[in-house]
C-alpha positions as CSV (number, residue, x, y, z in Angstrom):
1,M,9.4,-35.4,-44.4
2,K,10.0,-37.6,-41.2
3,K,12.0,-35.1,-39.3
4,G,9.3,-32.6,-40.1
5,F,6.3,-34.8,-38.7
6,F,8.4,-35.6,-35.6
7,A,9.4,-32.4,-35.0
8,F,5.6,-31.0,-35.2
9,I,4.7,-34.0,-32.7
10,L,7.3,-32.8,-30.3
11,I,6.2,-29.3,-30.4
12,L,2.6,-30.3,-29.8
13,I,3.8,-32.4,-27.0
14,T,5.3,-29.4,-25.6
15,C,2.7,-27.3,-26.0
16,F,0.3,-29.9,-24.2
17,T,2.8,-30.0,-21.3
18,L,3.2,-26.3,-21.0
19,S,-0.6,-25.7,-21.0
20,A,-1.2,-28.9,-18.2
21,H,1.9,-26.9,-16.1
22,A,0.1,-23.6,-16.2
23,V,-3.2,-25.3,-15.0
24,A,-1.3,-26.8,-12.3
25,E,0.4,-23.5,-11.7
26,K,-3.0,-21.8,-10.9
27,K,-3.2,-20.6,-7.3
28,E,-6.2,-21.9,-5.7
29,I,-8.1,-19.1,-3.8
30,K,-9.8,-20.0,-1.0
31,V,-11.4,-16.5,0.1
32,L,-11.6,-13.5,-2.1
33,I,-12.4,-10.5,0.3
34,L,-13.6,-7.3,-1.6
35,P,-13.2,-4.3,0.6
36,K,-14.2,-0.9,-1.6
37,I,-12.1,1.9,0.1
38,E,-9.0,2.4,2.2
39,I,-8.1,5.5,4.0
40,G,-4.0,6.4,3.4
41,T,-2.2,2.7,3.1
42,L,-2.8,-0.7,4.4
43,D,0.0,0.0,7.0
44,D,-0.7,3.6,8.7
45,N,-3.2,2.4,11.6
46,V,-5.9,4.6,10.1
47,P,-7.9,1.5,9.0
48,G,-10.9,2.0,6.1
49,E,-12.6,-1.2,5.0
50,A,-9.4,-3.3,4.2
51,E,-6.6,-2.6,7.1
52,Y,-7.9,-5.0,9.3
53,F,-8.3,-8.1,7.0
54,Y,-5.0,-6.8,5.5
55,H,-3.1,-7.3,9.0
56,A,-5.1,-10.5,10.2
57,Y,-4.6,-12.4,6.4
58,L,-2.6,-10.8,3.7
59,E,0.3,-8.9,5.3
60,G,3.8,-10.0,4.0
61,G,2.3,-12.1,1.1
62,D,2.2,-11.6,-2.6
63,V,0.9,-8.9,-4.3
64,Y,-0.3,-9.0,-8.1
65,E,-0.8,-6.4,-10.4
66,V,-4.4,-7.2,-12.4
67,A,-6.2,-5.6,-15.5
68,A,-8.1,-3.2,-13.6
69,Q,-4.9,-1.3,-12.7
70,N,-5.5,-2.6,-8.7
71,K,-3.3,-4.9,-6.5
72,L,-4.6,-8.4,-5.6
73,Y,-2.9,-9.5,-2.6
74,V,-2.6,-12.9,-1.6
75,K,-1.3,-15.3,1.1
76,D,-2.3,-18.8,2.1
77,G,-5.2,-19.2,0.0
78,I,-6.7,-15.8,0.8
79,A,-7.0,-12.8,-1.5
80,M,-8.2,-9.2,-1.3
81,I,-8.7,-6.4,-3.8
82,I,-9.9,-2.8,-2.9
83,T,-12.2,-2.4,-5.7
84,S,-12.7,1.5,-5.2
85,E,-16.0,3.0,-4.8
86,G,-19.2,2.6,-7.3
87,K,-20.7,-0.3,-9.1
88,T,-18.5,0.4,-12.3
89,N,-15.3,0.2,-10.2
90,A,-16.8,-3.0,-8.4
91,A,-17.8,-5.3,-11.1
92,I,-14.4,-4.3,-13.6
93,S,-12.5,-4.9,-10.8
94,S,-13.8,-8.2,-9.4
95,M,-14.2,-9.5,-13.0
96,S,-10.8,-8.6,-13.4
97,V,-9.8,-10.5,-10.7
98,L,-12.0,-13.6,-11.1
99,T,-11.1,-14.5,-14.9
100,D,-7.3,-14.0,-14.2
101,P,-5.9,-17.2,-15.6
102,R,-3.2,-16.9,-12.6
103,F,-5.9,-18.3,-10.1
104,D,-8.7,-20.7,-9.2
105,F,-11.6,-19.5,-7.8
106,S,-13.6,-22.5,-8.5
107,N,-14.0,-23.2,-4.7
108,A,-13.6,-19.6,-3.5
109,L,-16.0,-17.8,-0.7
110,I,-16.4,-14.3,-2.2
111,L,-17.0,-11.9,0.6
112,S,-17.9,-8.5,0.0
113,V,-17.3,-5.9,3.1
114,G,-18.0,-2.3,3.7
115,C,-19.6,0.5,5.5
116,A,-23.2,1.5,4.3
117,G,-25.7,3.9,5.3
118,S,-28.7,2.4,7.7
119,A,-32.8,3.2,7.6
120,P,-34.5,4.4,10.6
121,E,-36.7,2.2,13.0
122,T,-35.1,-0.8,11.6
123,T,-31.0,0.0,12.5
124,V,-28.5,2.0,14.7
125,M,-25.5,3.0,13.5
126,G,-22.6,0.3,14.2
127,D,-25.1,-2.5,13.3
128,V,-23.7,-5.1,11.0
129,F,-25.7,-6.8,8.3
130,I,-25.9,-10.1,6.3
131,S,-27.5,-9.4,3.1
132,T,-30.0,-11.8,2.2
133,A,-31.1,-9.7,-1.2
134,V,-29.8,-6.6,-2.7
135,F,-31.5,-4.4,-5.6
136,D,-30.1,-1.8,-7.7
137,Y,-31.7,1.5,-6.5
138,D,-31.0,3.0,-10.1
139,L,-32.5,0.7,-12.5
140,G,-36.0,1.5,-13.5
141,H,-37.4,5.0,-13.4
142,H,-36.8,7.8,-11.5
143,A,-38.9,11.3,-11.2
144,D,-38.0,14.2,-9.2
145,P,-40.7,14.2,-6.5
146,R,-41.7,17.9,-7.7
147,E,-43.1,16.6,-10.8
148,L,-45.2,13.8,-9.7
149,T,-49.0,13.9,-10.0
150,R,-49.8,11.3,-7.3
151,E,-49.7,11.9,-3.4
152,S,-46.4,9.5,-2.8
153,D,-42.9,9.9,-1.3
154,V,-42.3,7.1,-3.9
155,T,-40.1,8.5,-6.8
156,W,-39.3,4.9,-8.5
157,F,-41.3,3.1,-11.2
158,H,-40.6,-0.7,-12.3
159,N,-39.2,-1.7,-15.1
160,P,-39.6,-5.2,-15.6
161,D,-37.0,-5.3,-18.5
162,Y,-34.0,-4.9,-16.0
163,D,-35.0,-7.2,-13.4
164,S,-32.2,-9.9,-14.5
165,S,-29.9,-7.6,-13.2
166,S,-31.7,-5.3,-11.0
167,I,-32.7,-7.6,-8.0
168,I,-30.1,-10.8,-6.8
169,F,-31.2,-13.1,-4.0
170,L,-28.6,-14.7,-2.1
171,S,-28.4,-18.1,-1.3
172,K,-30.9,-18.7,1.7
173,D,-28.8,-21.7,3.0
174,L,-25.4,-20.2,2.7
175,T,-26.9,-16.5,4.7
176,D,-29.0,-18.5,7.4
177,R,-26.1,-20.6,8.3
178,V,-23.6,-17.6,8.4
179,F,-26.3,-15.7,10.3
180,E,-25.9,-18.4,12.9
181,L,-22.2,-18.0,13.1
182,V,-22.3,-14.5,13.6
183,K,-25.2,-13.3,15.4
184,D,-24.2,-13.2,18.8
185,I,-21.0,-11.3,18.1
186,K,-20.9,-8.2,20.5
187,L,-20.5,-5.1,18.4
188,E,-19.2,-1.7,19.9
189,T,-20.7,1.7,19.5
190,T,-19.7,5.2,20.9
191,P,-21.0,7.5,23.6
192,V,-21.5,10.3,20.6
193,T,-23.2,8.1,18.4
194,R,-25.6,6.5,21.4
195,H,-26.4,10.3,22.1
196,Y,-26.7,11.1,18.1
197,M,-29.2,8.8,17.9
198,A,-30.8,9.5,21.0
199,T,-31.4,13.1,20.0
200,A,-32.2,12.5,16.5
201,F,-35.2,10.1,17.1
202,D,-36.5,11.4,20.5
203,N,-35.2,8.8,22.6
204,A,-37.1,6.1,21.0
205,E,-36.5,2.4,22.2
206,W,-35.3,1.1,18.6
207,A,-32.8,4.2,18.4
208,T,-30.9,3.8,21.9
209,R,-30.1,-0.1,21.6
210,D,-27.1,-1.5,21.6
211,P,-25.9,-2.6,17.7
212,V,-26.0,-6.1,16.6
213,V,-25.5,-8.6,13.8
214,M,-29.1,-8.8,11.4
215,K,-30.3,-10.0,8.2
216,G,-31.4,-7.4,5.8
217,T,-32.1,-6.2,2.3
218,T,-29.8,-4.0,0.7
219,S,-29.6,-1.5,-1.8
220,S,-26.7,-0.3,-4.4
221,A,-27.1,3.0,-5.6
222,D,-24.8,5.1,-7.8
223,N,-24.5,7.9,-5.1
224,F,-24.4,8.3,-1.1
225,F,-27.5,9.2,-0.9
226,K,-30.0,10.3,2.0
227,G,-33.2,11.6,2.7
228,K,-36.8,10.7,2.8
229,Y,-37.9,10.2,-1.0
230,D,-34.8,7.6,-1.5
231,L,-35.6,5.9,1.7
232,A,-39.5,5.6,0.6
233,N,-37.8,4.3,-2.8
234,C,-36.0,1.5,-1.1
235,L,-38.6,0.6,1.4
236,Y,-41.1,0.4,-1.5
237,M,-38.5,-1.7,-3.9
238,T,-37.8,-4.0,-1.1
239,E,-41.6,-4.7,-0.8
240,H,-42.0,-4.8,-4.7
241,Y,-39.2,-7.3,-5.3
242,N,-40.8,-9.4,-2.5
243,C,-37.5,-9.4,-0.7
244,P,-37.5,-12.1,2.2
245,D,-36.2,-9.5,4.9
246,P,-36.8,-6.1,5.9
247,Y,-34.5,-3.2,4.2
248,V,-31.5,-2.2,6.3
249,A,-29.1,-0.5,4.3
250,D,-27.5,1.2,1.2
251,D,-24.1,0.7,-0.6
252,M,-22.5,1.7,-3.8
253,E,-21.5,-1.7,-5.1
254,D,-22.8,-4.9,-4.2
255,I,-25.2,-5.6,-6.6
256,A,-22.6,-5.4,-9.5
257,I,-20.7,-7.7,-8.1
258,G,-23.6,-10.1,-7.4
259,V,-24.9,-9.5,-11.0
260,L,-21.0,-10.7,-12.1
261,L,-21.1,-13.6,-10.0
262,K,-24.7,-14.7,-11.3
263,R,-22.9,-14.7,-14.8
264,L,-19.9,-16.4,-13.4
265,G,-22.1,-19.4,-11.7
266,M,-20.4,-18.5,-8.2
267,L,-23.8,-16.4,-6.7
268,D,-24.4,-19.3,-4.4
269,R,-21.0,-18.6,-2.8
270,Y,-21.5,-14.9,-2.1
271,V,-21.5,-13.2,1.3
272,I,-22.0,-9.5,1.9
273,V,-21.3,-8.0,5.3
274,R,-22.2,-4.3,5.4
275,G,-21.9,-2.2,9.0
276,S,-23.8,1.1,9.4
277,V,-22.0,4.6,9.7
278,N,-24.5,6.9,9.0
279,M,-28.4,7.1,9.1
280,L,-30.4,7.3,5.6
281,L,-32.5,10.5,7.1
282,F,-31.4,14.5,7.7
283,V,-31.7,14.3,11.5
284,N,-30.5,16.9,14.3
285,G,-30.5,20.0,11.6
286,D,-28.7,18.4,9.5
287,T,-28.7,19.7,5.5
288,P,-27.7,18.1,2.4
289,E,-25.1,21.5,2.3
290,S,-24.2,20.9,5.9
291,L,-23.1,17.3,5.2
292,W,-21.7,17.4,2.1
293,G,-20.6,20.8,1.4
294,D,-17.8,21.7,-0.9
295,E,-15.4,21.7,2.4
296,I,-16.7,18.8,3.8
297,S,-15.7,15.1,3.1
298,F,-17.3,11.8,3.9
299,K,-14.1,10.9,6.0
300,S,-13.7,14.4,7.3
301,D,-13.8,15.2,11.0
302,D,-16.2,17.9,10.3
303,N,-18.7,15.3,9.0
304,K,-20.1,15.1,12.6
305,E,-22.6,12.2,11.8
306,V,-20.1,10.0,10.0
307,S,-16.8,10.6,11.5
308,D,-17.3,9.4,15.1
309,I,-18.6,6.0,14.3
310,F,-16.5,5.2,11.4
311,P,-13.5,3.4,13.2
312,T,-15.9,1.6,15.0
313,G,-18.2,0.7,12.8
314,I,-15.1,-0.5,10.7
315,K,-13.8,-2.7,13.4
316,N,-17.1,-4.2,13.8
317,I,-17.3,-5.2,10.0
318,F,-13.9,-7.0,10.5
319,E,-15.1,-8.6,13.5
320,V,-18.0,-10.1,11.8
321,G,-15.9,-10.7,8.8
322,K,-13.2,-12.8,10.4
323,V,-15.7,-15.2,12.3
324,I,-17.1,-16.2,8.7
325,I,-13.7,-16.1,7.0
326,D,-12.0,-18.7,10.0
327,A,-15.2,-20.8,10.1
328,Y,-14.9,-21.2,6.4
329,L,-11.0,-21.8,6.7
330,D,-11.7,-24.3,9.6
331,G,-14.6,-26.4,7.4
332,L,-17.3,-25.0,9.8
333,L,-19.0,-23.2,7.0
334,V,-19.0,-25.6,4.0
335,L,-20.3,-24.0,0.6
């Protein structure tokens, strides 16, 4: 009886010891970087949203398989996972990492980075945006404009039942401090893109300026949209949701990551950096068929709107993201 009792106690002590050891062995993550797409591999010198960050922070580090069947790159407290496109992929990939028991994200900065389409009269291609609010373009009700009975380009109707996950407001204190760090970063553009903007918008002053870093409201849609109706919806939704800054850009993932972080109690550590690589209107004779036809992809050289600015826009995003990461690691940005 005594032997059995002591054996039981020994087993309990062993279990507690192993459990404490497992907790102690958790890798602390200081920054989690969330790009969405990459072109080819991370070391082929054809950068998508991840390659610059990989070379700057993660090359030569550890690689982990996570539940979402993606790879998590980790080195010196920095982690990165390429989530893949779309809200579903972004949510699954992010949750598989943030709930992985091997890692401790309790003090981590969560940095979403990626390219975007952006709004005319507010932005130019090459701009980089620090999001202060992001809404889900798809939650609510949408109608085909041919079936509306009202005189309006707005085809979206609000459903308040979805508000807990259709709109998030990022920490004003954090986004203000981040913006102060990056607002004066010099961004690049190209002669071809300057010409594209000038001809598309009749040499308007706003269209011919240099790209800059700005704060703004962004939207997340389930598709890569363009056109006056979608743009009208986004402008209306920004006003309807009382967003603090003008509408600037569209992506396909950030609301999903934001809702996840909200439910995990991490929303106050969320920073979104998006860069414009196309405009949200059809201009210069472009049509849906000419931009998105069967033989033309977003990354194709035949896509005359995106292909020229994409490499420059990706570098702009990295330059802004790097300042934020380094400031946090150096203690200049406190959560």
